[in-house]
C-alpha positions as CSV (number, residue, x, y, z in Angstrom):
1,X,8.7,-14.1,-7.1
2,X,9.7,-17.2,-9.1
3,X,11.5,-16.2,-12.3
4,X,11.6,-18.6,-15.2
5,X,13.9,-18.0,-18.2
6,X,13.4,-18.9,-21.9
7,X,14.7,-21.4,-24.3
8,X,18.6,-21.7,-24.3
9,X,19.0,-19.2,-21.5
10,X,19.5,-19.4,-17.8
11,X,18.6,-17.8,-14.5
12,X,21.4,-15.2,-15.1
13,X,19.1,-13.4,-17.5
14,X,17.2,-12.0,-14.4
15,X,20.3,-10.6,-12.7
16,X,19.6,-6.9,-13.5
17,X,16.0,-7.2,-12.0
18,X,17.2,-9.1,-8.9
19,X,20.2,-6.7,-8.2
20,X,17.9,-3.6,-8.3
21,X,15.3,-2.2,-5.9
22,X,12.8,-4.9,-7.0
23,X,15.1,-7.7,-5.7
24,X,15.4,-5.8,-2.4
25,X,11.6,-5.6,-2.1
26,X,10.6,-9.1,-3.0
27,X,12.1,-12.5,-2.4
28,X,13.2,-13.5,-5.9
29,X,14.0,-17.0,-6.9
30,X,15.3,-17.7,-10.4
31,X,15.8,-21.3,-11.4
32,X,17.6,-23.0,-14.2
33,X,15.3,-25.2,-16.2
34,X,16.6,-28.8,-17.0
35,X,19.5,-28.7,-19.5
36,X,20.0,-25.0,-19.0
37,X,22.5,-23.0,-16.9
38,X,23.9,-25.0,-14.0
39,X,21.2,-27.7,-14.1
40,X,22.5,-30.9,-15.6
41,X,20.6,-33.1,-18.1
42,X,17.7,-34.8,-16.2
43,X,17.9,-38.5,-15.2
44,X,14.4,-38.9,-16.6
45,X,15.9,-38.5,-20.1
46,X,15.0,-36.3,-23.0
47,X,11.3,-36.4,-22.4
48,X,11.9,-33.7,-19.8
49,X,12.8,-31.4,-22.6
50,X,9.3,-30.5,-23.5
51,X,6.8,-27.9,-22.3
52,X,5.1,-30.4,-20.0
53,X,8.6,-31.4,-18.7
54,X,9.6,-27.9,-18.0
55,X,6.2,-27.2,-16.4
56,X,6.8,-30.2,-14.1
57,X,10.2,-28.8,-13.2
58,X,8.7,-25.4,-12.2
59,X,5.9,-27.0,-10.1
60,X,8.5,-29.3,-8.5
61,X,10.7,-26.3,-7.6
62,X,7.8,-24.5,-5.9
63,X,6.8,-27.6,-4.1
64,X,10.3,-28.6,-2.9
65,X,11.0,-25.0,-1.7
66,X,7.7,-25.0,0.2
67,X,6.8,-21.7,-1.4
68,X,3.5,-19.9,-0.8
69,X,2.0,-16.7,-2.1
70,X,4.0,-17.0,-5.3
71,X,3.9,-14.8,-8.3
72,X,5.5,-16.7,-11.3
73,X,7.1,-14.6,-14.0
74,X,8.0,-16.3,-17.3
75,X,9.8,-15.3,-20.4
76,X,9.0,-17.1,-23.7
77,X,9.4,-20.9,-23.0
78,X,9.4,-20.0,-19.2
79,X,6.0,-18.4,-19.7
80,X,4.6,-21.5,-21.4
81,X,6.0,-23.6,-18.6
82,X,4.3,-21.5,-15.8
83,X,1.0,-21.4,-17.6
84,X,1.0,-25.2,-18.0
85,X,2.1,-25.6,-14.4
86,X,-0.9,-23.5,-13.1
87,X,-3.1,-26.4,-12.1
88,X,-0.3,-28.4,-10.4
89,X,0.7,-25.3,-8.4
90,X,-2.7,-25.0,-6.9
91,X,-3.2,-22.1,-4.4
92,X,0.6,-21.7,-3.9
93,X,0.5,-19.4,-6.9
94,X,-1.4,-16.2,-6.6
95,X,-0.6,-14.7,-10.0
96,X,1.2,-15.1,-13.3
97,X,3.1,-12.7,-15.5
98,X,4.4,-13.7,-19.0
99,X,6.1,-11.9,-21.9
100,X,7.3,-13.3,-25.2
101,X,4.8,-16.0,-24.6
102,X,1.8,-16.2,-26.9
103,X,-0.5,-18.9,-25.7
104,X,-1.0,-21.5,-28.4
105,X,-3.8,-23.9,-29.1
106,X,-2.1,-26.4,-31.3
107,X,0.7,-26.6,-33.9
108,X,-1.2,-24.5,-36.4
109,X,-1.3,-21.6,-33.9
110,X,2.4,-21.0,-34.2
111,X,2.1,-19.4,-37.6
112,X,-0.3,-16.9,-36.2
113,X,1.4,-16.3,-32.8
114,X,4.9,-15.7,-34.1
115,X,6.2,-13.3,-36.7
116,X,7.6,-14.7,-39.9
117,X,11.2,-14.1,-41.0
118,X,12.4,-13.9,-37.4
119,X,15.5,-15.9,-36.0
120,X,13.1,-17.8,-33.7
121,X,13.7,-21.0,-35.7
122,X,17.4,-21.2,-34.5
123,X,16.0,-22.0,-31.1
124,X,14.7,-25.3,-32.4
125,X,18.0,-26.4,-34.0
126,X,19.9,-29.1,-32.0
127,X,23.3,-27.8,-33.2
128,X,24.0,-24.1,-33.7
129,X,27.1,-22.1,-34.6
130,X,28.4,-19.2,-32.6
131,X,27.3,-16.9,-35.4
132,X,23.7,-18.4,-35.2
133,X,23.8,-18.0,-31.5
134,X,24.6,-14.3,-31.9
135,X,21.7,-13.9,-34.4
136,X,19.3,-15.6,-32.0
137,X,20.5,-13.5,-29.1
138,X,20.1,-10.3,-31.1
139,X,16.5,-11.4,-31.8
140,X,15.8,-11.5,-28.1
141,X,16.5,-7.7,-27.8
142,X,15.2,-4.6,-29.4
143,X,16.8,-3.9,-32.8
144,X,19.9,-1.8,-32.2
145,X,19.9,-2.5,-28.5
146,X,23.1,-1.4,-26.7
147,X,23.0,-4.4,-24.4
148,X,25.9,-6.8,-24.9
149,X,25.1,-10.0,-26.6
150,X,27.9,-11.9,-25.1
151,X,26.2,-13.3,-21.9
152,X,23.2,-14.3,-23.9
153,X,25.4,-16.1,-26.5
154,X,27.3,-18.0,-23.8
155,X,24.0,-19.2,-22.3
156,X,22.8,-20.3,-25.7
157,X,26.0,-22.3,-26.4
158,X,26.1,-23.8,-22.9
159,X,22.5,-25.2,-23.1
160,X,22.3,-28.9,-23.7
161,X,21.7,-29.2,-27.5
162,X,19.1,-31.9,-26.9
163,X,16.9,-29.2,-25.3
164,X,16.2,-27.5,-28.6
165,X,15.7,-30.8,-30.4
166,X,13.3,-31.9,-27.6
167,X,11.2,-28.7,-27.8
168,X,11.0,-29.0,-31.5
169,X,9.9,-32.7,-31.2
170,X,7.3,-32.0,-28.6
171,X,5.8,-29.2,-30.7
172,X,5.7,-31.5,-33.8
173,X,4.0,-34.2,-31.7
174,X,1.6,-31.8,-30.1
175,X,2.8,-32.6,-26.6
176,X,1.7,-29.4,-24.9
177,X,-1.6,-28.1,-23.4
178,X,-4.2,-26.1,-25.2
179,X,-3.0,-22.8,-23.7
180,X,-5.7,-20.7,-25.4
181,X,-8.3,-22.7,-23.4
182,X,-6.0,-22.5,-20.3
183,X,-5.8,-18.7,-20.2
184,X,-9.6,-18.5,-21.0
185,X,-10.3,-20.5,-17.8
186,X,-7.5,-19.3,-15.5
187,X,-8.8,-18.4,-12.1
188,X,-5.9,-16.2,-11.0
189,X,-4.7,-12.9,-12.4
190,X,-2.5,-13.0,-15.5
191,X,-0.3,-10.1,-16.7
192,X,0.6,-10.3,-20.3
193,X,3.5,-8.0,-21.2
194,X,4.9,-7.2,-24.6
195,X,8.1,-5.4,-25.7
196,X,7.2,-2.7,-28.2
197,X,10.3,-3.8,-30.3
198,X,9.5,-7.5,-30.0
199,X,11.0,-9.4,-32.9
200,X,9.4,-12.8,-32.3
201,X,5.8,-12.5,-31.1
202,X,2.8,-11.1,-33.1
203,X,1.1,-8.4,-30.9
204,X,-2.2,-8.7,-32.9
205,X,-2.4,-12.3,-31.9
206,X,-2.1,-11.5,-28.2
207,X,-4.7,-8.7,-28.5
208,X,-7.2,-11.2,-30.0
209,X,-7.0,-13.7,-27.1
210,X,-9.8,-14.2,-24.6
211,X,-8.4,-13.8,-21.1
212,X,-11.0,-13.0,-18.5
213,X,-8.4,-12.5,-15.7
214,X,-6.1,-10.4,-17.9
215,X,-4.5,-7.7,-15.7
216,X,-5.8,-4.2,-16.5
217,X,-7.8,-5.8,-19.3
218,X,-5.2,-5.4,-21.9
219,X,-1.7,-6.4,-23.0
220,X,0.8,-4.1,-21.4
221,X,3.4,-2.8,-23.9
222,X,6.9,-1.8,-22.7
223,X,8.5,0.9,-24.9
224,X,12.0,0.3,-26.1
225,X,12.0,-3.4,-25.1
226,X,12.3,-6.5,-27.2
227,X,11.5,-10.1,-26.4
228,X,13.6,-10.2,-23.2
229,X,12.1,-7.2,-21.4
230,X,14.2,-7.9,-18.3
231,X,17.4,-7.4,-20.3
232,X,16.4,-4.4,-22.4
233,X,14.3,-2.6,-19.8
234,X,14.7,-4.1,-16.3
235,X,13.4,-0.9,-14.6
236,X,10.2,-0.8,-16.6
237,X,9.6,-4.5,-15.9
238,X,10.2,-4.0,-12.2
239,X,7.6,-1.1,-12.2
240,X,5.0,-3.2,-14.0
241,X,5.5,-6.3,-11.8
242,X,5.4,-4.1,-8.6
243,X,2.1,-2.7,-9.8
244,X,0.8,-6.1,-10.7
245,X,1.6,-7.4,-7.2
246,X,-0.1,-4.4,-5.5
247,X,-3.2,-5.1,-7.6
248,X,-3.5,-8.7,-6.5
249,X,-6.6,-9.6,-4.5
C-alpha cells in the first residue's frame, strides 16, 4: 500500500492506519510529497509543485522502491496525484483508492466538484496565519470532531509556502490532466470513498461521474468522517481498504 497525503500535510497523517491491524497486515509505505513533511524543496524548482509534478514524484517513488502489486491510496491532492500517475505506473499498480478527490476536467469543474463557502481556498494561499491553518485543519475533519487539530496545523505551517502558490498557479494555467476522461478509461479498479461529513467535496458531483471500474459500482460513504477519513475514522477506512484489496482480480 502506497499512501499519499493531501495538500499542506505529510505522511504522518496516516499514522493511525499504519499503527493498527491494517499496518500489520499490509506493507504500508507513506511518502512525503515534495515540499511537505521531511521532503525538502525539489532541485527541479517550483514546477514540481503542481499536480503533474506530484504525480511524477509518486511514480518515481514506486519505481525507485522497485514496488510491485501496489494499491495506491490518495487523500485530496494525493488522490489527484495517483490518478495522474496511473499510466506511468503501468502494471506495478493493481488498484487505486481515493477520497476527498473529485476528478476534474478543467478549471470550470472546480465550482461543481467542491462545495462553496468552505475553507478550501486557504489551501491555495502562499502565506497563511496560524489561525487560518486551524480553520483549514478543522475543514479536513467532520464538524465537531474530537480529533486534535494540532498535528494537522503543524504540518500545514511546516509545508513550503510555495507549494500552495504552485498548486494555485497550475490550476489557473490548466496544467493538470482531464481526470474525468482518465477515470472513464481507467483499466484497473478504483475505489472512491467519501466522508459523510465532508466539508470540501460535493457528493452529487462524485455520483454523476462515469467510472466503469468503480469498486462496488458506487461511491462508498463513511459515516462520521470528514475529508480526512484516515484521521476521523481510521478503522472504517481500514475495513474498506481491506475489502477493496480482497475484491481485486
